[in-house]
Each structure stands twice: as structure tokens, then as C-alpha cells.
N, C-alpha and C positions, 0 to 999 in steps of 0.2 A: 612555411614558417617565416615570420617577418625578421629581417636582418636589421638590427638596431645599430646605427652609427651616430657618432657625435663629433662636433667641431665647435670652434668658437664663433666663426662667421661663415655663413653660406653666401656665396656670390653666384648669381645666375647670369650667364652671358659672357663668353670668352672673346670679346672684342678688345680693343685697346683699353677701354675704361676698366673692364673687369680684370684684365691681365695686370695692368699697372697697380691697381688696388690690391690684388691678390699677392703680387710680389712684395709690395710694401708691408702688408700685414704679417706675412710669414717671416720676412726679414726682422720685423719687430718682436718676434717671439710668440706671436699668436698662431693658432692653427686655423687656417682658412681653406675651405673647399670651394673650388670653382666648378660649376656645373655648366655643360654645354650640350645642346641637343642636336647640333649640326656639326660644324667644324670650327676650329680656332680661326678667328678673324672673318668668319662668314659675313657676307653682305657689306655693311658700310665700311668696315676697316680695310678690307682687301680691295674695296672700290676707291679708296683714297688715292690722291696723287702723291701723298707722302710729304706734303709741304708743311713745314713747321712755321706757321704764320706768326708774325709779330704785330699784326694790326695795320700795317701800312696800306694794304689793299682796301681797307675799310675807310681810309682817309683821303681818297682820291678827289673828293669834292672840296678839300681844303678845311674840313672840320675834324677836330680831334674827338672822335665819337666814344661812346661808352664801350663799344666793341673793341676799339683800338686800345683803350686803357686796360681792359680786362685781359687781353691776350698779349700785351706788350712784353711781359717778363718771360714768356714761354720759350723763345729761342735760347735764352741764356740758361734756363732750367734744363732744357734738352741737351744743350752743348756740354753742360757739366756732366750729364749722364754719359754722353759720348766720350768724354775725357776720362771717365772712371771716378769722378769725384761727386756725382750727384746721388739722388735718392735711389736709383736703380742702375744696374750695370748694363750699359749699351755699348761697351767698347768694341764688341764684335759686329755691330751694325754696319751695313754697307751704306756709306754716304754717297748719294748720287751726285750731289752738288753742294758745295759749301755756301753758295749764295744763289739767288735768282736775279734775273734781269727784268727791267721794265723798259719798254721801248714805245715810242710813238713815231708815226711817219712824219709828223711835223713838230715844230718846237712847242713845248707845253706853255700854257698860259702863265702870265706873270704871277697870278694869284696862287696857282698850284706850285710854281717854282719857289715862291717866297715861303709857302707853308712847309715844303720839303726841306728847305734850308733852315727852318726854325729849330729851336732846341728840342721841340717835340719829336722830330724824326731824324735829326742830323746824324745821330749815331747809328741809324739803321740803314741809311741810304746815301749813296755818293755817286757822283758823275763818273762814268767810265771814260778815261782818256782814249783818244782814237787809236793810239799805238797798242792799247791793252784790250781792244775789243775782240771778241771771238770772230773767227773768219766770216761767219754769216753776216756780221754787221760791219765788216771792213769794206764792203762793196762800195764803189764810188757813187752809186745811185742811191745809197741810203743817206738821206738828208735829215733824218729826225733826231730825236733825243734818246740817249741810252744811259740808264742808271743801274747801279748794282744795289740790290736789296739784301741786307745781311740776315737772311733767313734760309736755313738749309733745306734740302730735299733728301729724304731718306727712302731706302728700299724697305717697304712696309713689311714684307715677309721676314726679313732679317730682324726687324724690330720685334715682331711677334715671337719669333724663335728665341731671341735673347730673353724676353720676359717669361716665356713658358718653360724653358729648360731647367732653371734652378728648382722649380717646384712642380715638375711634370707629374709626379705621383699624387699630387693633390688637385689635378685638373681632370675632371671625371666626365666621360661621355655618357649622356643620358639619351637613349633612343627616343626619337620623336613619337613613337608609338606608345610610350609609357604614359599612363594617366597620372597627372600631378594633382595632389590635394594638400591642403594645409590643416594642421591641427592647432587650434587657437584656445586661449583663455582670456580673461579680462586684461591681462598684461600685454597681450599681443600674440604673435605666432610662436608656438613652442617647437614645432617640427614641420618638416616637409615630407610627404609620403609619396613614393613612386609605386604606382599600381598598389598591390597589397603586400609586397614582399620586402620593401626597403623603406626604413624611416630614418631620417637624418635630423637629429636634434642640434640646435644652435642657440646662442644668445642673441644673434642678430642675423638679419637676412637683407642682402643688398641686391637690387635689381639693376643690372647693367646690360640688359639684353637688347638695347636699341629698339628696333621695330617690334621685337618680341615682348617688350615691356607691356604693350597693350593687352595681350592675352593674359599675362601674369596678373596685371591689375584687375582684369575682369574676374579671374579665378579667385582673387582675394576679396572681391566685392568693393574695391576702391574706385570711386568715380572721379576723384580729383587727387592729384593732377591728371589731366587728360593728355593724350598724345596727339601730335599733328605729324603729317607727312608732307614734306616738300620734295617733289620728284625732280630728278635730273635724267636727261638722256645724254650721256657722255659719248664722245666720238673718238675713234682710234684709227690711225692709218700707219702704213709702213710701205716702203718701196717694194714693188713687185720683184725687182732684181736686187736681192740682198747683197750682191757684190758692189752695188752703188747705193748705200743706205742714206736715209735722211741724216742730217747733222744732229747731234745730241744737243738740245737746248732746254733750258728751264727758265721760262720767261712769261711775263704778262704783257699783252699788247694793249696799249692805252688809247682811248678815244677822248671824246669830250665829256662823257658821262662819268658817273660816280663809281662805276664798276669796270673792270677790265673787259675789253671786247672778247678776248680769249686768253686762257691760261694754258700753256703747253708745257708738259713735262715729258721726259724721254725715258723709256724703259726698254728692256732687251728681251727679245724672243729667244727660244731655245737655240736657234741657229745663229744668234748674235745680231740679228737684224734689229735696227732701232725702230721702236714704236713710239709715235707721238700720241699722247693721251691728252685730249683737248676738253677743257672745261670753260667756265666763264659764262657769258651771256648766251652763247650758242647752246650750251647744255640745258639752261633754264628754258629758253624760248623754243627748244626743239622737242619738248615733251609732247607726245601725241603725234608727232610727225612720222611719216613712213621712213623706212630705211633709205629709199631713193631721195626723198625730200631733204632729209637732214644731211646726208653725205654730199649731195649736190650743193647745199648751202655751205657746208664746211669747205669744200673745194674752192668755192667762190670766195669765202672768207680768207683762206690762206693766200689766195692770189692777191687779195686787196691789202692785207696787212704785211705781206712780204713781196711786194711787186718786183723787186730786183732779183729775187731768187727763182730760178727755174725748177719747179717741182718735178720730180721724177714721176713715172706712172705709178699710181698708188693703189694699194689694196685697202679696203675700208671695213670697219666693224663698228657696232654701237653697243652701248652697255647702259641699261636702265637701272637706277637705284633710287631708293627713297631716303631722304635725310629725315630720320626720326627724332623728334624733339618734343619738349613740353609745349602744350598748345599756347599760341600767342594770338593777339588780336590781328585779324586779317592775314593770318599765316605768315607774319613777319619773322625774320630771323632772330633767334635769341642772341643776346649779347654775351652771355657768360655760360660757364658750365652750370648744370642744374642739379640740385638734390633737395628732396623734400622727404621728411620722415613721418611715418604713421606708427607711433610706438617704436617697436624694434624692427620695422620694415622700412628700408631706405630706398627711395626711387631715384635713379640717377640717369642723366644723359650728359655726356661731355659736350655735345653740340659741335665740337671740332676736335680732330685728332690731336692738335697741339695742346688742348686744354686738359688732357688726361692727368698730368701731374697736379693741376689745380683741383680737379674733381677729387682725386685721391686724398689730398690735404683736407678738403672739406668733410669727406666721409669719415676719415680717421678722427678729426676733431669732434664730430658728432658721436662716434662710438666711444671715444674717451670720456666725453661729457656724460654719457649714459653708463659709465663704469664698466666697460668691457674688461673682462679678466681672462688671462691666459690659463687654459686648462690642459689636462693630459688626455690625449686621444690616440686611438689606434688608427693606423693608416687603412683606408678602405681597399684592401688588396683584391677583393673580389669584383671590384668595379673597373671597367676598361678605361684607359686614358684617352682623352680627346686627341684627335689628330689635326694637323695643320690643314687649313683650307688651300685650295688650288689658286695659284696666282692668276690674275685676270689675263695676263699676256699669253698664258699657255692654254686658255680656254675659249677666248672669243673668236680667234681666227681659226676657222675649220677648213 
């Protein structure tokens, strides 16, 4: 016998985008169900370094780009939420670092320095005085430049927990084995059916499933927007002797190009050991390399960018993840959060963790324009709640 459920909005995909939107809609008095067929934060969100970008890393070539402008307001949006005055309550989130560092082995070019000193980025970046430098950068052999970038780094699991807890009973686990189908009419989708025993009716359906959006679009017969994958192979390392751990740093190593050579964030294993999670150029260029190839390259890179620091004996791991985004020319990076509507189906990719608030704003504006109404609905008590995904640090080192 088919179980009939109803809600105002069905959201599919419990990563950062789906959770943020779900929290906002339910706060506003709407009834929104969030469906997840794996775990909360699975894939891209829990693979994130937790950096709340403000766009400075996209301006290293001295050009104030579209990407820089689009993401520029996000650190302040997130900080308001951390302070308890923003759109969602993130006051219990663990802040790993209030700011990041940018360093180079040599003095930066005058063009780049002038740009960073301009009004465009002066409020986001400042020189770190020698007396205020972290111990790692106080070594007398460090002769380069060091800057503080006013963009925080957050513990992603605590972000997901803060967003999920207030409306946990409306976050539903859907087993991957369940067959999903759509019931449509001329006005759009009327309901989603799981196997033959559960039907969920809604006014609107929002796809925030990241890489999973591709299969959902195929099931709906929607060919555009199409999805692209930009792969990364991230590198992780920690000291073999956890009594002498790596120092905790949150920093971008700069070269002469328009992208950081490496972006290092620090996270903590269950035994308290510090794990360096390394992105940047090495993660993009290391796609397809063997474990030995990329970890050898990473060891060499760390020696080159931190020549004054004696690395301890390290244990290595790698993590592959696809950045799922709307298809762009030549697989280029999208500049902004993306949403496109097909009647009452809304396809969304935040493209960056930091852009989740902006994406939620855009979706809510579209739903409002399409006259979303708050209805009365019974909680789906017979459906299990989705569970939190495992943190990367607890799974990659075996």
C-alpha cells in the first residue's frame, strides 16, 4: 500500500547547499524535506578544506575577477552566522582558524603588492609583522613575504551538524537501492515516488545533490543544464610520531603564477595528531598519478616551499574527489553559485562551500517569485533520518 506524504519543498542532496537551504526554508515557516541516499555531507562537502573564501586567491594575477567579486561578501555572511546574527545559527561550529596566511619564499612583485594594497582587497589582507608571525615563519632563514588573509577556516563536520540538528526529523535517509521516479503534468513535477510504496508530493523540487544531480537530471529527462566534473587528487600527511606532530597551519604558498602552489589546512586525527590536507596546483596536476608519484611530488614540494623547516618522517594518504558543477566551456571553473529552473524543478550547484548562503538566497527568491505557500504537513515518522558522514581524517589513514 502506497504511503502518501506531502511537503512544501523537496530538496535532494544533504551537502552544504541542501542543508543551508533546508535550514533557511524551515526557519521561514515552510515545510521542507531533505532527502539523502548516502550520508550527510558525503563526497564534496566532507572533502572540503573548510576555507570560507573571499576571493583573494582568485586575484593573485592582479586582476579583480568576476569570481573575486561574486564570493567577496561570503566571509562576512558566514561570520555573522558564527556570531549568531546571521541567516543560520553556526555559533557551535568549531573555528579552526580566524584567518589564513599567504606566504612566498621571495618578495612579491610590485604589481601584486600594489593590487593587494588597493581598495579592492585592503580590508581582506594585511602584512604580518615579524613579531606576530607564527613560529613556523619566525625562522631566520625565512626571507619571504607573509600576509594575513581575513578568511576563516571551519571544521566542516561541525558546520554540517549545526545545520542538520534543528530540523533533523525532516532529513530523510533514502536507501540507494530504492528506485526513484517522477510524477508530472503540464505544470511540472507533482510528486516523487520511491519504489512503489512511498509518494512525496510538493510544490517545488530542488536538486542539490552535487555529482548526483547528473543521474537526477537524466531521470527527469532534462538535458540542459549539463554537469561537468573537475577532478582533484588531494594529498594528506601526518607525522609518524604523533608525539612530535606537524605544526598547525592554514596557509597558501604563492609562486609567480595566478594560483597558489599549495594550500595547506590542518586537521586533527582521533589521537590528536595534526594532519596536513594539501590542495592547490598539486591536487589538480596530480590527477591520474599513482600514490607513489603524487606523494613523492608532495614531499618534494613541501621541501621546496618550506626549505627552512625540517620535516619529520611522514605518513601519507591521498583522496580523490570530483568537483561537480554546471558545464562550462573547456571545463573552466564557474565564477558563481548556479541555479536554473525548469518549471518547479530547480537545479543547483554552489560551486564553492563558501557560496552556500548566496545559493540559498537565489533559490528562495525563485520560490517566492513562483508563489511558494506554507502548508500543513505531517512529519514522515516512518522514514529513517539520515546520518552524518564520516570525517576524512578518520577514514583515509588505515
